[in-house]
N, C-alpha and C positions, 0 to 999 in steps of 0.2 A: 512650173507649168501647172494651172491648175487646170482640171476638167470640168468644161461646162456642162456635159452632159448626165453630170452626177445629181440627183434628186433625191431625197432623204424619204425613207420606206414610210413617213407617213403621211408623206404630198399624195393627195388625190387630183387629179386634174379634175378640172369645173365641168367637162363636159359630162363626166359621170353625175354629178349631183343635178345638170339639167338633165338628163335623160330617165332620171330617179323624178325627179319633179314633174316631169311632163306625164309620165306613166301615172304617178299618182295623181294626175289632175284628172286626165282622161278618165280614168277609173271611178274618180266621183263622182264625176256628170254623168256616166253613163250609169251609174248604182242611182245617183241622185233622179235620173231622170225617170226610171223604172219606178223609184219610190214614189214620185208625186205624181206619174201616170198611175198608178195602182191606187194611189188614193183619191186621186179627183173623180176613176170611174165605178170608185166602191167596189177594190177586188181585193179577193180574199191573199193579198200577196202574201202571206204566212207560209201560204202553202207551197210557193213556187220553191222558197230555200227549208229543205225539212232538216229538223233539228236532230239531234245525236239519235241513233238508232231507231229515225223514223217515230218521237216523240209528236207528242200532239200542241203540247204546252210547254209552255218557257221551264217550268219549274220540273218536270220531267227529263227535260233535256238537261238542266245541269245535275238534276241527279245521276244520270247515264252516265257525265261526264266526268264528274268525282268518284263515282265508283271506277268505270275505268281506269283513271289516275289513281286512286288507293289500291286497286289490283297491280298496279304497277310498279309501286313501293315496296308491298308486301312482298 
């Protein structure tokens, strides 16, 4: 007699994928709407999302992130 409730370990239920895409879609729409409103109203939206260690430019943020990663490796 076979057990019909047995499921392979790599089988993932479809509702897992559905909840992932629902969450991703909602967050994408929210962040997209915020960015669109910020652009249309000529707002400085970069200050809303501060970079690494409070840096003001992208280059400073990247440099701070690289320094952090390298210090963890050594």
